[in-house]
Backbone bond lengths (Angstrom), bond angles and torsions (degrees), N, CA, C in turn:
res aa  C-N    CA-C-N  psi(-1)  N-CA   C-N-CA  omega(-1)  CA-C   N-CA-C  phi
1 X - - - 1.455 - - 1.525 111.62 -
2 X 1.350 117.31 -17.59 1.449 119.39 179.54 1.508 112.43 85.65
3 X 1.335 114.74 173.43 1.461 120.22 -178.09 1.517 110.80 -71.40
4 X 1.323 115.17 149.97 1.458 119.76 177.22 1.529 109.59 -66.25
5 X 1.309 116.78 139.94 1.450 121.57 -175.96 1.529 111.47 -73.23
6 X 1.352 117.74 148.21 1.466 119.62 177.70 1.518 110.67 -72.71
7 X 1.334 116.74 146.11 1.451 121.93 178.90 1.522 109.18 -129.53
8 X 1.331 117.45 151.12 1.458 120.19 177.22 1.523 110.33 -59.52
9 X 1.328 116.54 139.35 1.455 120.85 178.23 1.532 109.23 -76.04
10 X 1.310 117.26 127.58 1.456 122.03 178.37 1.515 108.54 -132.72
11 X 1.337 117.89 147.53 1.460 119.75 -178.15 1.525 111.51 -72.10
12 X 1.324 116.23 136.05 1.460 123.42 174.37 1.537 111.81 46.03
13 X 1.320 117.91 62.81 1.476 119.43 -179.42 1.519 111.22 -66.39
14 X 1.318 115.75 141.95 1.459 123.20 174.80 1.520 106.54 -131.66
15 X 1.322 116.97 124.83 1.458 121.74 -171.40 1.526 109.97 -106.64
16 X 1.328 117.18 119.01 1.463 122.26 179.70 1.524 109.61 -88.59
17 X 1.336 116.18 138.25 1.456 121.39 175.44 1.516 109.00 -144.93
18 X 1.339 116.48 159.72 1.455 121.24 179.87 1.521 109.98 -89.50
19 X 1.340 115.31 129.36 1.451 119.91 178.25 1.513 111.84 117.73
20 X 1.318 115.81 -158.09 1.458 122.61 178.60 1.523 108.27 -127.98
21 X 1.327 116.56 177.57 1.461 120.94 -179.44 1.525 110.58 -53.80
22 X 1.314 115.82 133.17 1.460 121.08 -178.18 1.510 113.99 98.15
23 X 1.344 117.69 -10.72 1.463 120.74 175.41 1.527 109.11 -67.57
24 X 1.319 116.61 157.21 1.465 118.95 -179.96 1.527 111.55 -65.39
25 X 1.324 116.87 -30.16 1.464 118.96 174.35 1.521 110.78 -65.79
26 X 1.328 117.05 -34.00 1.457 121.80 174.70 1.526 109.99 -64.64
27 X 1.350 117.35 -43.86 1.453 120.76 178.34 1.525 111.01 -62.60
28 X 1.340 116.80 -39.72 1.460 120.41 178.45 1.527 110.91 -65.41
29 X 1.341 116.49 -42.06 1.462 120.25 178.38 1.525 110.74 -61.81
30 X 1.329 117.34 -40.37 1.464 121.08 178.94 1.526 111.32 -66.40
31 X 1.336 116.67 -34.85 1.458 120.36 -179.78 1.528 111.57 -70.13
32 X 1.333 116.14 -40.44 1.461 120.19 -176.16 1.525 111.48 -81.96
33 X 1.325 116.52 -41.01 1.464 122.17 -177.91 1.535 109.05 -124.27
34 X 1.332 118.55 72.90 1.467 120.60 -172.21 1.525 114.94 -62.91
35 X 1.318 117.78 -22.74 1.465 120.37 -176.32 1.527 113.74 -105.06
36 X 1.323 117.21 3.43 1.462 120.45 -174.62 1.525 111.26 -99.15
37 X 1.337 117.76 140.85 1.466 120.32 172.70 1.524 110.18 -70.14
38 X 1.335 115.46 157.09 1.459 120.02 -176.81 1.524 111.10 -117.65
39 X 1.332 114.09 160.65 1.461 121.81 177.87 1.530 108.09 -122.52
40 X 1.338 118.96 99.87 1.466 120.38 177.23 1.525 110.79 -66.23
41 X 1.338 116.60 140.19 1.459 121.85 -178.70 1.532 109.07 -129.44
42 X 1.339 117.85 142.15 1.468 120.71 -177.82 1.522 114.03 -64.31
43 X 1.332 117.50 -36.75 1.461 121.24 -174.07 1.521 109.98 -138.67
44 X 1.345 116.15 163.02 1.461 119.92 178.81 1.530 110.78 -59.28
45 X 1.331 116.71 -38.61 1.469 119.35 178.96 1.525 111.56 -57.12
46 X 1.333 116.45 -35.24 1.462 120.77 -179.16 1.529 111.44 -69.63
47 X 1.326 117.23 -30.98 1.466 120.25 175.68 1.518 109.79 -64.12
48 X 1.330 116.61 -48.63 1.461 120.83 179.18 1.531 110.69 -60.78
49 X 1.323 116.65 -43.54 1.465 120.58 -179.46 1.522 111.19 -62.83
50 X 1.331 117.09 -41.83 1.465 120.70 -177.60 1.519 111.45 -61.42
51 X 1.324 117.38 -40.36 1.462 120.56 179.09 1.519 110.57 -73.75
52 X 1.317 116.32 -44.70 1.462 120.54 -178.42 1.522 111.86 -61.68
53 X 1.334 116.73 -37.76 1.466 121.39 -177.60 1.525 113.11 -87.21
54 X 1.326 117.67 -1.20 1.449 120.79 176.52 1.515 115.10 84.15
55 X 1.332 118.06 9.44 1.467 120.58 177.18 1.520 111.77 -79.34
56 X 1.319 117.03 -16.08 1.460 123.11 174.50 1.521 108.04 -138.13
57 X 1.317 116.35 146.59 1.460 119.85 -179.53 1.519 112.28 -83.91
58 X 1.332 116.42 -26.58 1.459 122.32 178.12 1.528 109.09 -141.88
59 X 1.319 115.52 154.73 1.456 121.57 171.24 1.519 107.91 -127.03
60 X 1.319 117.00 150.20 1.460 120.51 177.00 1.523 108.39 -130.38
61 X 1.339 116.40 125.49 1.467 121.38 -175.91 1.524 109.59 -135.05
62 X 1.325 117.69 146.22 1.472 120.28 174.79 1.517 110.28 -75.80
63 X 1.320 116.00 143.90 1.455 119.56 179.67 1.525 112.22 -120.11
64 X 1.358 117.72 -27.38 1.460 119.97 178.61 1.521 109.87 -163.43
65 X 1.336 114.58 154.91 1.458 121.74 178.52 1.522 109.52 -125.94
66 X 1.324 116.00 145.95 1.461 120.37 -175.01 1.522 113.15 -68.21
67 X 1.337 118.34 -18.32 1.465 121.48 177.99 1.532 111.13 -105.08
68 X 1.324 116.53 -51.87 1.468 121.15 -171.32 1.523 113.80 -89.21
69 X 1.334 118.40 -8.82 1.459 120.18 177.60 1.517 113.35 86.94
70 X 1.324 115.20 -154.16 1.459 120.18 -171.57 1.520 111.95 -71.68
71 X 1.330 114.89 155.59 1.460 122.32 171.53 1.526 105.50 -96.16
72 X 1.317 115.49 97.59 1.468 121.36 -167.22 1.527 112.56 -58.89
73 X 1.338 117.89 -38.88 1.467 120.16 -177.92 1.518 111.27 -54.45
74 X 1.329 117.05 -44.96 1.458 119.97 -174.82 1.522 112.08 -77.04
75 X 1.329 117.81 -25.67 1.465 119.85 173.12 1.522 110.20 -63.52
76 X 1.324 116.93 -33.72 1.464 120.31 179.57 1.523 112.15 -83.15
77 X 1.335 117.51 -35.37 1.461 120.96 -175.91 1.528 112.82 -76.15
78 X 1.312 117.22 -38.60 1.462 121.30 -171.56 1.525 114.42 -59.79
79 X 1.336 120.91 -47.44 1.469 119.57 -175.24 1.522 114.22 -61.05
80 X 1.324 118.49 -31.86 1.462 121.05 -177.09 1.529 112.65 -101.29
81 X 1.312 117.71 9.16 1.469 120.70 -174.58 1.517 113.60 -78.06
82 X 1.331 117.35 -24.11 1.464 119.91 -174.49 1.515 112.59 79.31
83 X 1.334 117.85 4.46 1.462 122.24 -179.96 1.525 110.32 -100.00
84 X 1.335 114.87 168.05 1.456 120.69 -179.27 1.531 110.31 -122.15
85 X 1.326 115.86 145.10 1.457 120.85 173.18 1.525 107.79 -80.27
86 X 1.345 117.20 125.89 1.462 120.67 -178.95 1.527 112.42 -117.30
87 X 1.330 117.58 -7.45 1.466 120.73 178.00 1.519 109.20 -167.20
88 X 1.320 116.31 164.68 1.453 123.08 173.01 1.519 108.57 -130.53
89 X 1.333 115.60 156.65 1.462 120.90 179.25 1.527 108.72 -146.22
90 X 1.326 117.12 136.02 1.456 122.32 177.83 1.522 108.49 -106.22
91 X 1.337 116.38 115.16 1.457 122.27 -174.75 1.529 110.80 -108.41
92 X 1.340 118.32 119.54 1.471 119.43 173.30 1.530 109.63 -63.22
93 X 1.322 116.87 136.85 1.462 121.68 -177.65 1.528 108.75 -113.82
94 X 1.329 115.60 118.55 1.458 121.60 179.03 1.524 107.99 -123.57
95 X 1.328 115.72 106.18 1.459 121.13 -176.05 1.529 110.97 -86.80
96 X 1.330 114.80 144.68 1.462 121.59 174.71 1.518 109.60 -121.27
97 X 1.324 115.98 145.45 1.458 121.93 174.10 1.527 106.92 -91.79
98 X 1.322 116.56 114.47 1.465 122.41 -171.54 1.524 110.51 -117.55
99 X 1.323 115.99 147.49 1.463 120.89 -179.75 1.523 109.44 -147.74
100 X 1.327 114.61 170.36 1.458 119.96 177.27 1.529 109.85 -60.64
101 X 1.322 117.59 150.35 1.463 120.35 -179.37 1.529 111.86 -54.67
102 X 1.323 114.95 133.16 1.461 120.55 176.63 1.508 115.28 87.13
103 X 1.322 118.14 -6.18 1.468 120.65 -179.58 1.528 109.69 -77.18
104 X 1.318 116.80 134.46 1.466 122.08 175.60 1.524 109.79 -89.46
105 X 1.299 116.41 152.45 1.457 120.13 -178.00 1.521 111.64 -59.50
106 X 1.314 117.08 -32.64 1.465 120.90 -178.09 1.527 112.53 -66.81
107 X 1.330 118.05 -17.80 1.462 121.23 179.75 1.528 112.26 -81.01
108 X 1.305 117.29 -15.94 1.459 121.31 -172.17 1.528 112.01 -77.71
109 X 1.343 114.63 141.82 1.459 121.06 176.88 1.531 112.18 -126.39
110 X 1.341 116.25 -26.69 1.465 121.13 -173.33 1.526 110.03 -131.28
111 X 1.341 115.90 143.80 1.465 121.74 174.28 1.521 108.47 -117.22
112 X 1.319 115.70 122.43 1.468 122.94 -175.22 1.522 109.26 -104.82
113 X 1.341 117.49 129.59 1.460 119.98 176.21 1.523 110.29 -175.66
114 X 1.330 114.81 177.39 1.460 120.59 174.90 1.527 109.49 -64.88
115 X 1.339 118.50 145.01 1.471 120.44 -178.42 1.527 113.48 -53.84
116 X 1.337 117.46 -36.73 1.467 119.52 178.61 1.524 111.04 -63.70
117 X 1.333 117.00 -43.21 1.459 120.77 179.85 1.529 110.61 -64.79
118 X 1.323 116.64 -41.83 1.464 120.32 178.18 1.523 110.62 -62.03
119 X 1.324 116.93 -39.32 1.465 120.96 178.96 1.520 110.91 -65.82
120 X 1.324 116.87 -35.04 1.461 121.29 -178.58 1.531 111.98 -73.28
121 X 1.335 116.59 -17.33 1.475 121.48 -179.61 1.525 111.74 -117.88
122 X 1.300 117.91 18.49 1.465 122.17 -170.57 1.528 112.23 -54.88
123 X 1.312 117.34 -50.13 1.468 120.41 -176.15 1.524 111.28 -64.86
124 X 1.325 116.51 -42.13 1.459 120.43 -178.37 1.531 111.13 -66.43
125 X 1.324 116.34 -43.04 1.464 119.65 -179.61 1.526 110.68 -65.91
126 X 1.312 115.93 -36.67 1.466 119.45 178.52 1.534 110.36 -65.03
127 X 1.325 116.78 -39.43 1.458 120.34 178.41 1.521 112.06 -63.89
128 X 1.345 116.19 -27.96 1.464 121.03 178.58 1.532 112.16 -89.05
129 X 1.335 116.48 1.22 1.468 122.16 -178.48 1.529 111.85 59.10
130 X 1.329 116.02 38.06 1.459 121.13 178.47 1.527 109.46 -100.13
131 X 1.310 116.14 132.71 1.463 121.57 178.31 1.517 109.01 -83.36
132 X 1.341 119.06 121.22 1.472 120.57 179.94 1.527 111.09 -71.93
133 X 1.316 116.35 136.37 1.464 122.49 177.28 1.529 108.41 -126.15
134 X 1.335 117.67 108.51 1.466 120.13 -177.51 1.525 111.96 -62.82
135 X 1.325 114.98 142.95 1.457 122.05 177.67 1.519 107.73 -143.54
136 X 1.332 116.80 166.63 1.460 120.75 -170.03 1.510 116.38 -67.99
137 X 1.343 117.81 -24.82 1.453 119.84 -172.83 1.524 108.33 -164.92
138 X 1.313 117.74 149.36 1.466 120.42 -177.48 1.529 111.95 -64.86
139 X 1.332 116.90 -46.05 1.464 119.39 -179.55 1.533 111.13 -69.36
140 X 1.333 116.43 -35.10 1.464 119.70 176.10 1.525 110.64 -64.49
141 X 1.335 116.84 -32.19 1.460 120.43 177.22 1.523 110.50 -64.39
142 X 1.336 116.72 -39.02 1.459 120.27 177.12 1.522 110.74 -62.77
143 X 1.337 116.11 -41.98 1.463 119.76 178.17 1.527 111.48 -67.72
144 X 1.324 116.26 -33.52 1.460 120.76 -176.91 1.525 112.17 -68.12
145 X 1.326 117.99 -38.69 1.460 117.03 -178.74 1.531 110.92 -71.25
146 X 1.330 116.71 -25.99 1.468 119.22 172.55 1.517 109.46 -67.98
147 X 1.341 116.25 -42.73 1.467 120.50 179.78 1.524 110.83 -62.59
148 X 1.329 117.07 -43.58 1.465 120.89 -178.15 1.530 111.87 -70.32
149 X 1.321 116.30 -38.20 1.462 119.64 -177.70 1.507 113.94 68.20
150 X 1.330 117.70 23.74 1.463 122.18 -178.89 1.526 109.88 -93.76
151 X 1.316 116.31 122.62 1.452 121.24 -176.87 1.533 112.65 -70.39
152 X 1.317 117.78 -16.72 1.460 120.60 -176.93 1.532 112.98 -88.26
153 X 1.334 117.17 -3.27 1.464 121.04 -175.11 1.527 110.05 -110.58
154 X 1.340 116.00 128.60 1.462 122.30 175.39 1.521 109.25 -110.47
155 X 1.307 115.17 166.01 1.467 121.05 174.09 1.519 108.86 -119.79
156 X 1.318 115.80 145.22 1.458 121.61 169.87 1.523 106.20 -103.35
157 X 1.326 116.15 112.18 1.460 119.88 -174.10 1.517 110.31 -152.42
158 X 1.322 115.67 -175.72 1.459 120.61 176.07 1.528 110.45 -79.74
159 X 1.321 116.10 162.37 1.461 121.06 174.37 1.526 110.39 -58.70
160 X 1.334 116.07 -40.18 1.457 120.08 -178.14 1.520 110.75 -62.14
161 X 1.336 117.53 -43.68 1.463 120.57 179.49 1.518 110.74 -62.08
162 X 1.328 116.44 -41.45 1.464 120.12 178.66 1.527 110.47 -61.53
163 X 1.311 117.00 -43.41 1.465 121.26 -179.70 1.525 111.14 -65.00
164 X 1.327 116.50 -44.28 1.458 120.83 -177.68 1.528 112.14 -62.23
165 X 1.327 117.17 -30.35 1.465 121.16 -176.58 1.528 113.02 -105.41
166 X 1.323 116.61 10.09 1.452 120.34 174.18 1.515 114.97 68.27
167 X 1.328 117.56 33.08 1.459 121.54 -178.79 1.519 111.64 -96.26
168 X 1.304 115.45 155.27 1.458 121.27 171.91 1.526 109.58 -84.26
169 X 1.319 116.39 141.41 1.462 121.26 173.53 1.522 107.66 -96.05
170 X 1.337 115.49 108.46 1.458 120.25 -178.51 1.520 111.95 -80.49
171 X 1.339 116.28 -34.26 1.460 121.55 175.81 1.521 108.31 -146.65
172 X 1.316 116.57 139.12 1.465 121.73 176.59 1.529 109.54 -106.75
173 X 1.320 115.21 157.75 1.472 121.95 176.40 1.520 112.05 52.76
174 X 1.328 116.71 56.41 1.471 120.34 -177.40 1.526 112.49 -92.37
175 X 1.340 117.88 3.52 1.463 119.52 176.08 1.519 109.43 -61.26
176 X 1.330 116.08 147.96 1.457 120.98 -174.06 1.530 113.28 -68.07
177 X 1.318 117.33 -25.19 1.460 120.69 -179.20 1.524 109.99 -129.94
178 X 1.332 116.41 140.79 1.461 120.32 -177.59 1.519 112.95 -69.96
179 X 1.347 116.40 -21.40 1.459 119.72 -178.04 1.536 112.10 -86.68
180 X 1.303 118.46 14.05 1.465 122.02 -176.35 1.530 111.16 -55.13
181 X 1.313 116.40 115.14 1.468 122.58 -176.39 1.516 109.18 -141.50
182 X 1.317 116.35 138.59 1.463 121.32 175.51 1.518 109.73 -112.81
183 X 1.314 114.89 133.76 1.464 120.91 176.52 1.527 108.29 -93.15
184 X 1.325 115.20 127.29 1.458 122.31 178.31 1.523 110.18 -110.29
185 X 1.325 115.74 151.16 1.458 122.45 174.25 1.523 109.42 -114.31
186 X 1.320 115.79 138.34 1.462 122.09 175.59 1.528 107.85 -99.25
187 X 1.328 116.15 127.52 1.461 122.32 -173.36 1.525 111.43 -113.27
188 X 1.335 115.74 147.26 1.465 121.57 178.06 1.521 109.05 -145.63
189 X 1.333 115.05 164.85 1.470 119.35 178.78 1.523 111.95 -72.60
190 X 1.325 116.65 -28.87 1.459 121.15 -177.00 1.512 110.43 -118.46
191 X 1.315 116.11 145.36 1.458 120.92 177.04 1.527 109.44 -68.03
192 X 1.325 116.26 147.47 1.463 121.67 179.41 1.517 108.20 -145.17
193 X 1.327 116.16 89.45 1.451 120.74 -177.31 1.514 111.86 -65.83
194 X 1.330 117.55 153.84 1.465 120.98 179.89 1.518 111.38 -69.70
195 X 1.318 117.53 153.21 1.471 120.56 177.52 1.521 110.98 -61.04
196 X 1.313 117.52 156.28 1.474 120.62 178.50 1.524 111.01 -59.04
197 X 1.317 115.88 145.16 1.449 121.05 176.56 1.509 115.14 88.49
198 X 1.332 117.93 -9.27 1.459 121.92 179.35 1.532 108.82 -97.57
199 X 1.339 118.72 130.44 1.474 120.02 177.42 1.526 110.73 -55.18
200 X 1.314 116.09 138.26 1.468 120.75 -173.39 1.522 111.18 -126.79
201 X 1.330 113.97 156.07 1.458 123.13 172.68 1.527 107.75 -120.46
202 X 1.313 116.74 137.36 1.461 121.86 173.71 1.529 108.42 -115.99
203 X 1.330 115.44 130.88 1.467 121.30 178.97 1.519 109.11 -110.80
204 X 1.325 117.24 136.80 1.451 122.49 179.76 1.516 109.87 -146.61
205 X 1.308 116.16 162.77 1.456 122.43 170.57 1.522 107.98 -125.91
206 X 1.330 115.43 150.00 1.460 120.07 176.24 1.517 109.01 -151.67
207 X 1.324 115.89 163.17 1.452 121.87 -178.27 1.519 110.42 -123.21
208 X 1.321 115.66 142.39 1.459 120.77 171.47 1.519 108.16 -136.06
209 X 1.312 115.84 153.00 1.452 119.68 175.63 1.520 109.51 -78.22
210 X 1.325 116.37 152.25 1.461 121.00 179.32 1.521 110.11 -81.48
211 X 1.321 114.46 73.59 1.465 121.68 177.13 1.528 107.18 -127.17
212 X 1.342 117.76 157.76 1.460 120.69 -176.20 1.527 113.27 -54.29
213 X 1.331 116.02 132.15 1.472 125.35 173.29 1.523 114.10 69.26
214 X 1.347 118.79 7.72 1.467 119.92 -178.33 1.531 111.36 -61.51
215 X 1.331 116.49 -48.25 1.462 119.37 -178.68 1.528 110.53 -69.39
216 X 1.308 117.28 -40.04 1.467 121.74 179.10 1.521 110.80 -56.30
217 X 1.329 116.36 -45.42 1.456 120.50 -179.15 1.532 111.23 -70.15
218 X 1.335 116.14 -38.25 1.464 119.74 -177.92 1.524 111.48 -65.34
219 X 1.344 116.47 -34.10 1.463 120.04 -175.48 1.525 113.41 -94.97
220 X 1.303 116.59 -6.62 1.462 119.81 -176.23 1.519 113.11 -57.16
221 X 1.328 116.98 -35.43 1.458 120.11 -177.58 1.516 113.58 -65.68
222 X 1.316 117.56 -28.00 1.465 119.75 178.38 1.536 110.21 -68.39
223 X 1.326 116.28 -40.46 1.464 120.08 179.72 1.524 111.54 -68.87
224 X 1.334 116.33 -47.53 1.462 119.67 -175.39 1.521 112.26 -69.59
225 X 1.327 117.67 -21.56 1.469 120.69 179.79 1.528 113.01 -103.96
226 X 1.336 116.05 11.42 1.461 120.11 172.54 1.511 114.74 68.40
227 X 1.339 117.72 32.86 1.461 121.44 180.00 1.528 109.01 -96.38
228 X 1.328 116.38 127.56 1.456 121.39 -179.44 1.524 110.04 -83.24
229 X 1.332 116.59 119.95 1.460 121.99 177.14 1.521 107.96 -96.03
230 X 1.333 116.97 117.68 1.463 120.80 -175.01 1.520 113.07 -95.59
231 X 1.323 117.78 -14.64 1.466 120.14 179.65 1.523 109.69 -158.11
232 X 1.332 116.22 139.65 1.463 122.06 174.95 1.521 108.03 -146.00
233 X 1.321 116.41 117.55 1.475 122.58 179.68 1.516 108.84 -125.12
234 X 1.317 116.61 141.42 1.463 120.46 176.33 1.515 110.34 -118.71
235 X 1.328 115.95 149.25 1.463 120.69 174.07 1.523 108.96 -156.70
236 X 1.337 114.25 153.43 1.460 121.63 -176.70 1.524 109.82 -79.63
237 X 1.329 115.72 141.52 1.460 121.47 179.76 1.517 111.47 -103.38
238 X 1.314 116.15 136.38 1.470 123.11 168.83 1.523 112.67 52.37
239 X 1.318 117.17 34.44 1.455 120.23 175.61 1.515 115.09 71.20
240 X 1.334 117.44 10.60 1.455 120.30 -179.33 1.523 110.41 -98.15
241 X 1.334 116.83 139.49 1.453 120.72 176.60 1.529 111.34 -97.29
242 X 1.336 117.01 8.05 1.453 120.82 -177.73 1.522 113.15 -96.06
243 X 1.332 117.37 -19.94 1.456 121.23 -177.24 1.521 109.02 -131.85
244 X 1.328 116.13 132.05 1.458 121.36 176.40 1.522 109.66 -113.69
245 X 1.323 116.12 143.35 1.457 120.99 172.49 1.519 108.30 -105.61
246 X 1.320 116.53 140.40 1.455 122.41 -178.90 1.520 110.02 -117.91
247 X 1.328 114.15 132.18 1.464 121.89 173.86 1.514 106.04 -99.72
248 X 1.334 117.48 131.19 1.455 121.11 -169.71 1.522 111.21 -139.54
249 X 1.340 117.01 132.17 1.464 123.39 170.48 1.519 107.90 -111.64
250 X 1.326 116.55 133.22 1.463 121.03 176.84 1.520 109.10 -133.45
251 X 1.313 116.09 153.63 1.456 121.18 177.50 1.523 109.62 -80.92
252 X 1.336 116.19 132.28 1.454 120.12 176.54 1.511 114.25 118.71
253 X 1.326 113.94 179.57 1.457 123.20 179.37 1.522 109.84 -112.75
254 X 1.335 118.79 148.93 1.473 119.87 178.80 1.521 113.84 -56.55
255 X 1.348 116.93 -25.92 1.467 119.79 -179.88 1.520 112.86 -78.62
256 X 1.340 117.73 -14.77 1.467 120.36 177.40 1.528 109.35 -62.56
257 X 1.327 116.03 142.31 1.469 120.12 -174.97 1.522 112.22 -55.90
258 X 1.330 117.13 -49.13 1.460 120.13 -177.25 1.508 112.73 -64.78
259 X 1.326 117.62 -46.22 1.463 120.87 -178.53 1.514 110.84 -68.92
260 X 1.319 116.99 -35.70 1.469 120.13 177.68 1.527 111.04 -59.96
261 X 1.322 116.89 -44.43 1.467 120.38 178.83 1.528 111.09 -68.00
262 X 1.328 116.50 -38.25 1.470 120.01 179.88 1.522 110.68 -64.40
263 X 1.338 117.49 -41.71 1.459 120.69 178.91 1.527 111.59 -67.42
264 X 1.320 116.03 -34.10 1.467 119.71 176.96 1.525 110.83 -64.42
265 X 1.321 116.52 -41.64 1.465 120.17 178.63 1.527 111.05 -70.72
266 X 1.326 116.42 -38.07 1.463 120.40 177.32 1.519 110.82 -59.02
267 X 1.338 116.89 -44.87 1.462 121.05 -178.18 1.524 112.21 -62.48
268 X 1.326 117.18 -25.86 1.466 120.43 179.36 1.525 110.82 -68.65
269 X 1.348 116.77 -38.00 1.465 121.06 -177.03 1.537 112.72 -98.35
270 X 1.324 116.64 -19.14 1.460 121.32 -178.81 1.529 107.80 -131.75
271 X 1.328 117.87 90.45 1.460 120.74 -172.80 1.525 114.33 -64.27
272 X 1.335 119.09 -21.76 1.467 121.36 -178.35 1.525 109.32 -100.51
273 X 1.334 116.66 84.27 1.458 122.72 178.77 1.520 108.59 -113.84
274 X 1.325 116.55 131.50 1.466 120.98 179.32 1.522 109.33 -133.14
275 X 1.340 116.31 123.60 1.453 121.85 176.09 1.525 108.82 -83.06
276 X 1.325 116.78 128.17 1.466 121.66 -176.92 1.517 112.93 -102.65
277 X 1.322 117.67 -8.49 1.452 119.28 177.18 1.513 113.12 151.47
278 X 1.326 115.08 150.78 1.460 123.13 171.31 1.515 106.85 -124.08
279 X 1.324 117.75 129.95 1.458 121.01 -167.81 1.528 109.83 -152.18
280 X 1.339 117.74 164.08 1.471 119.62 -178.81 1.524 112.07 -62.77
281 X 1.325 116.50 136.63 1.463 121.07 173.23 1.519 108.21 -72.25
282 X 1.346 116.92 125.42 1.455 120.58 -177.43 1.536 110.72 -64.76
283 X 1.339 115.80 147.79 1.452 120.84 -179.28 1.522 112.62 -60.91
284 X 1.339 117.93 -22.08 1.464 122.00 178.39 1.517 111.38 -57.48
285 X 1.332 116.91 -32.04 1.454 120.89 -177.88 1.524 111.65 -62.87
286 X 1.338 117.93 -29.03 1.446 120.98 -178.40 1.532 111.92 -68.50
287 X 1.352 115.29 -22.64 1.458 119.26 -179.39 1.522 113.02 -89.60
288 X 1.342 117.25 -7.90 1.451 120.75 -178.60 1.522 110.61 -70.80
289 X 1.351 118.01 142.62 1.464 120.14 179.65 1.515 111.76 -67.26
């Protein structure tokens, strides 16, 4: 995974994440900020609010998974949050099938977890004839089966969540692919660009109308100026099929000559461009094929 990225020193950091202790966002927060206390939040919106209102100095949210794809809620929340991305983190995800103490696998009928976790284990759960039941968070699912006390219900969660709630781990590493990894973004109220000489990623969103060649023209400047685009996602805004918003990650800083020219050309064809942050490229990227 590489060395942990440097972060600006701030007094008494408090890291907001969605879920409860043992959630994968909690594990990511511990990996990035091992010495900082955390602020569990019920929903992703609460993470953004906590940072924006100054109740937390940083927030950490998942943005995409290598199996299940993007985390749609945060793609919609981030552009209008008023916050900036100051770092990224790639967290290996290892799901466990957990149940009440003494329960045999043959007794199980339902698997409770966050929709993303269920999607990441879809094939395995189907082979076990378990009906997926969406829940708000993986660690909350572990707590919920304790609350229910139903022997037929399992949780898909982390090992830590199972331990914290006194559950048995019936199977470990049940994700469908061994490379299961979630990319997290670290959010702050103020932008904090990476130090000079460190590879950087810039994240932005922009809008184009659904007319012929609109996207082709908007992105042409990145190709002609030699800018590497590492991610491009589209989604519909406000229920309209006439305008699409694009979430985009590119290598470099806005001040770099090539990226500066590419952004200038983008703004000509896509008038609604918003920079969401420039931050150090995580060392995990160097290991990608």
